[in-house]
Structure formats: structure tokens, C-alpha cells
N, C-alpha and C positions, 0 to 999 in steps of 0.2 A: 425533526431530525435531519441531519445533512451528512452526506457521504462525499468525501474528497477522494478522487481517483488520481493517482500520480503515475505517469508513464515515463520510464527511464530509457526507452529505446531512442537511439539517434535518428531512426527513420520512422515513417508512418507505415508500420507493418503489422506483424502478427501479435506482438504484445499489446499494441494500441487496440487492435481489433477485439481481443479477448477482454481487455479492460472495458471497452465500450459495451460489450455483451453483459458484463457484470453490472455496470451502471444502469443499463436499460432494465435489468431485472429489479434493481433498487427502485427505479422510477415506477415500474409496474406495481410495486408494493407501496406506492404512495410516498416515497422518500425523495427529498430534494438531493440533487447530485451536482457536482462540479468536477471537471477534468482539467488537469494541468499537464502539459507535455514538457517535463524538465529536460528530457533528452534533446530537445531542440531549443533550449534556453541557455542563457549565459549564467551558469552557476559555478563559480570558482571553488576549488577545494578549500577546506578549512586550513588556516595558516597556523593553528595551534598557538595563537598569540595570547590567548586567555582574556581577551578584551570583553568577552561576553559573560565571563564568570560571575561578576557581581551585578552587572547591569541587565543581563538577559537580552542584550541587543548586539548583533554581530556588527563588527566595525566595517566589514566589506559591504559595499553597496552595488548590487547587481540584480539580476532577475530573481534571486532568492528573496530579496528584501520584502516584496509584497506577499510572498507565500507564507510568511510567518503568521499573519492574521488569518489566512485561509486555513492553516493547520489548527490554529486556536479555535476557530469557529466550527470545525468539523466534529461530529460525534463519532464518525468512523472513517478510517483511512485505508484505502486499498493501494498497495504498491505493486506495479507491474513492471517486470524487467525481462529482457532476453538473458540467456545464459552466456556469460563471458568467462571462459576458463573455469567453469564450475561455480561461478558466483554472479553477483549483479554487475550491470554495466558501470563503467567509470562515471557516467552521468548520474546514475542513481546513487552511487556511493558518495559522490560529492554532495548531493541533496541530503542524504542521511547524515553525513558528517557535519553539515552546516546546521543541523537541528540541535547541535550542542548548546546553542543559545537558549533553547527551550528546556534543557534538562536540569538547569540549576534549580528551578522551582517545580520540576517535574510537571510541566504543562501538558504532557501527553498522558498523564496518569488517568487510568480508567476510560480512556478512549479505546474504541474497538479497532483492532488492526488485522489486516488480512493481506495475502499475497497471491500474485499470479506470475508464473514463470513460463517462458517458452524456450525450448531447445531445438536445435537442428536435427536431433535424433530423438527417438521415443524415450530413451533413457540417457539423455544427454546433459545431466547436471541440474535438471529442474528442481529436484528435492534439496540439493545442497544450496541452490540459490534461494529457495523458499526458506530454508533454515536460516540463512543470513538475514532475510527480511524479518523472520520471527525473532531472531536475536535482537535486532534493532528495536522492535516493539517492546520486548521484555526488558531491555535496558532502560527504556522510557517508562516502565511500569504500566504499560498498556495491557489490554485484555486481547489475547490472540485467539482468532477463530479460524477454522478451516472448512473444507468440504466434508460435512458430517455423513454424506451419503456414500463416500468411497474411503479408501485407506490413505488417500493422499492428503498432504498438508494444506493444499489450497488449489487454485486453478493451475492445472498442469497441461500445457499445450505443446504441440509439435508444429514447427514451422521453420523451414530454411529459406525458401524464397517468399517474397511478399505475396500474400494471397493463400498460402498453404493452410493457415488456421481457419480460413473460411470453410474448409472441408473437414476440419478436425472436430468431429462430433464430440469426442471425449473431452477435448480441451474446452469446448463451448459449455458442455454439461458441468464440468468441475468448476469453471469460472462462475456460472450461474448459481450453482449450489452453494458456493462459497459466499456469494452475495446474499442469498436467502438466509444462510446461517447467521451472517453478520446482522441482518435486520431482526432476526429472531432474538439474538442476544441483546441487541440494543433495546428492543421492546421489553425484555425481561428486566433490564437495568432501569429503564425509565418508568416501568409500570409495576407489574406484579411482584418483581423481585424486591423492590423497595418496601412493599407492604409486608412481604414475608420476613425481611430482615428486621423490621420494626417489632414483629411478634416473637422474635427469638429471645 
């Protein structure tokens, strides 16, 4: 199994920190991980040209181009974004929109998706940002998981200045729990759940 972590923050700060905590948990559970920091990559917005509709290949060639195979090769994907006016960052949104090339054949179908969001305040739009991430996965027919140990959708962090999330025990806990639940669901899909389905 492989988990791809995608950070949409333009800086190396709190969202990246919590995503790394989640990926560390995946590694501890014996799962391969990879992190890409799209917030610091050159990913242009979707031009709505329709070029990918039949081919499944985006006509734009930039830092997004090699990410398509990474997405295809992942069993689970964790998107981490700071809160920007109640939603994901522009960099994360560009990444999301450019996956339109994968939606024609629903190449994210049955992959497991999760989210981590960091706001400058305790109730600063984290849940609406996570809802946007969840909508992204649902539109792709992915399986969405959250932190089953709390009432939150996923990793919910607090951080205004770089380094704030280092002291945010709740944000660390929810991010780690989300990762644990992702691995649990993936194991069900790849193991016991398949056997159960066969017997229905």
C-alpha cells in the first residue's frame, strides 16, 4: 500500500507539519508514503479547454504533469491545506482542478481520501475547508475517511505563525488518528472486506 500526502500551503509551516505527522503514522503502520508540496510547485489553474476530456491527459505541461502517475499509484491520498477565506489555498485548488484529467475514467475511484486543515483560529474555517476536500474526493468517487476518534472530519489544526502546530496537541492527534483510520479502511478493502463481499 502507498499513501500520497499533498501539501497545499505556499510555505513550510503548520499544514506541512501536520501532514508529516500523519505520514509518519502511516510509516509506523508499515505503509509506504510519499509527500509532494504543491504549494511550492508551479501548477497552473485549469483552463477549461476540454483537452483532457477524451485523452485523460492535460495539455498543460508544468509541475503537475509528473504528479498524475503519483496519484494513480497511490492507494490513499491525504490533502493538507491552510484555511484561506473558509476554503483551501489557491495552490491546492489548482491541484484539485487539474485532476479533471483523471475524472473521465474515474481513476480515483475507490482510492481512500482524507484531509488535514489548519486555521489561524481554533474555529477558523477548518471544517469548511475539510468539506471542500471531501467534496473533491466524492466527485472522484473516492472513499472518504476522517478521524473516527473525534467528531471532526479529519485533521483539524491551529496555527497562525510557523511553529504553532508543533504545540497543538489536538491537531497532531486528529491528524494521526485520521491516518490510522485511513490505513484501517485500506486494509479492510484489500483484505477482509473483499472476502466478505464475495460471500454476500
